[in-house]
N, C-alpha and C positions, 0 to 999 in steps of 0.2 A: 684630162689626161687619164690613159688607161691604168687602173690599179696594177701594181706589180707585187708579187709574180702573177702570171696569167692563171686564171681560175678555171680549172678543168673538171667537167663531171664525166665519168665513164659509166655509161648505161649498158647493161647486158640483161638479156632475158634470163639467163642462169638456170637453164634446164638440163643441158647436156652434162655439165660438170656434176650434177647430183644424180643423174639417172645412168650415166655410162661410165663404167670404171676406166676405160681407156682415156676419156677426157679428163676425168678427175685425176688420173696419174700425171697427165701433162700440166694441168692447171688446178692444183689442190686449193688455191684460193679463188678459183674462178678465172675466166678470161679477164674479167674486169679487174680483179686483184692483181693479175700479172701486168696488165698495162698501167694500172695505177702505180704499182711499185716502181716501174721503170720511169714513168714521168716524174714521179717525186724526185728521183735521183738526178733528173735533168733540171730541177729547180722549179717546177711548176707546183701550184697549190692544187691538190687533187682530192676530190671526193668521188664516191661510187654510188650507184643506185641500181635496183633490179626490179624486174617486172612484178613480182609478188609483194612488193612493199606498198603501203597505202598510197594511192595516186601514182603508183609505179615509181615512187621515189621522186617525181617530177612536179612538186607542188610549185605554186607561184613563187614563194620565198626562195626555193632552191634555184629555180631558173633565173630569178632576178640577180642571183650571186654567182652566175655562171658566165664566163667569157666564151668557152668552147665546150660543146657537147660532143662526145664520142658515142656512136650507137652501134652495138652488135646484136643481131637478132637472127633467128633461123626458123624454128618450128612453132613459134607462139605469136606471130605478127598479128593474128586475128584477135588475140587476147588484149592488145593495147586499146584502151578506151579512146573513142573518137574525140571525146572532149579533151583528153590529154593531148592527143595529136594536134588539136586546134590551138592548144596553149603553147606547145613547142613551136608550131608554125609561126605564130605571132611573135615569139621571142626572136626566131630567126630573121623575119622580115625587119625587126627592130634592131638587129645588129649582132646577135649571138652567132657565133660560128658553129658549123655542124660538120663532123667527120663521120661518114658512113662506111662501115667496114663489111667486106665480104658479102654474106648472105643477107645482110640488111639492105641490099638493093630492092628486096621485096617489102621493106618496112613501110608502114602506112605513111609515116612522115616524109620519107623520100619520094614516094609516089605523089604525095600531095604537092610537094614543092616543085617537082619536075613536070607533072602533069601527063605522064605516060605510064605504061605498063611496067617499065624497068625490068623487063624479062630478058632471058638468055637461054643459051644451051649449056648443059653441064655433063660431067662424067668424073666419077671418083674412083680412080685406079692407081693413085699415088704417082702421077707423072712428074717429071721434071718440068719446071717453070723457069724461063728466062725472062726477067723484066728489063725492057730497054727504056732508057731515059730519052724521051723525044723532045723535051723542053729543057735543055741543060741550064738555061738562063734563070729557071723559075726557082723561087725560094724553097719549094718542097723537095727540089733535087739537090739541095746543097750538101756537099760532103760525099756525094755518091760517085762511083765509077760510072762509065757509059751504060753498063748493065750490071745486073747481079742475078744469082740463081738460087732458087729454092728447090732442094732435091726431090721432095715429094709433096705434091698438093693436089687439090681438086681442080679439074679443068673447067673454066668458063670459056664459052665460045661465042663469036658473033653469029648473028646480029644481036647487039645490046641495044634494047629498045629504050633509048634515053635521047633527050635533046642533044644536038651537037655540043660537045663541051666548049666552054669559053676558052679554056686552055687544056690540052691534053698532055699531061706530064709523062705518063708511062703507057707503053704497049707491052703486053705479055705475049710470049710465044711458048707453046706447049709441046711436049715430046711427041704427042700424037699428031701435030700438025696445025692445030687450031691457033688463032691470034685472038686478042681481046684488048679493048680500050680499058686499061686497068687503073688509070689515074686521071680522074676527070675532075675539073674545077668549074664551078658555077657561082653566080651571085644571084640572090633573091632578095629584093628590097635592099637593106643595108647589110645583110648577112652573106658570108662566105660559105660555100659548101664544097667538100671534097669527098669524092668516092674513091676508096682504095680497095682493090679486088682481094688480095690474099688473106687467108685466115681461117681455113676449114678446121673445125674444132678437133679433129682426130690427128692433126699433125702439129708439130711444135713451132709453127709459124710465128707466133707471138713471143718467141725467144730468139728470133732470127735477127742479128744486129742491124742489118740493112732495113728490114721491115720496120723495126722499132724506130730507127732514125728518120724514116719517111713519116711516120706518125708524129714524132716530136716536131719535125719541120712544119708538118701540116697544122699543128696546134698553133705554132708562132704566126703562120700565114693567116689562119682563119680568125685570129683574135680580133675583136672590134678595134677600130680606130676612132680618133677623137674629131672627125670631121663635123661640118655643120649638120644639124638636124633638119630634115626636109619638113615643110609644112604643106598640109593638104586642105582641101575644102574651100569654102567661101573666105575670101581675104579682102575685107572691106577697105583696108588702109594701104594705098599704093606706096611703094618705097620712094618715089619721086613726087614732088609737088606738082599738082595739076594747074 
C-alpha cells in the first residue's frame, strides 16, 4: 500500500530567480519553494532539489523515496546530465509519477519519455489565457469550473509536437487567437506523466489558485498505485501445470 502522505519532490533549475530581479521578486524562495510551500499546506510530504546540487539533487536514494517528481526548467536543459536523465527515466517506468511544467516541455527527461521533439510556437507579450476543461470527469480537473483565466501569460501555440495524449484534460485559448493542448496525460511503463502548460517565470502564475489546484490534483493522480508488479524476460515456470 502506498505510504501516506504522498512524497513529492519539486525540481527546479533555479537560474532565473537568482539572475533576474523580476523573477526573484515574484518567487523569493524560487519557483520550487513557492510550489513546495503550497503542496505542504495540502498535506503532502515535500522536498526540493535544484540543478546545481550534486547529481542535480536526484541521487538514487532521493528518487527511491519519491512518489511524484515535479519538473520545472527553461534555460539550462542542456546542463542536465544524461546519466541522471536515464536514472529518472528508470524510476518513471517503475512507477514514479512525473509532472512537467511549462517550458520543461524541452526537458531531456520529457523528450526521452515521449520520443518526440516536444516543440511548439511561443510569444511573450503578456496575453490573457483562458484554460478550458475538456475532460471534466478527470481527477486532475476536480474542483474546477469549466474554464479559468490567467490575465497575463506567455503564449504557447500549436502545433505541439508530442504524441496524442492518452487523456487531454485542458485546452488553452490565448488573446492573440492561438490554442494549445495544455494539460496532457500519458503513461510510460508503470509511471503516470502529466504536462501542464502555464508557468512563465516573469508572471505570478504559481500563485494562481486554480493553477495550484491543478498541480495538487495532478500529484494525487500521478502517485503510484499498489497493483501487481510485471515480470519480464525468461519465465521458466508456467503458472499452470503442464
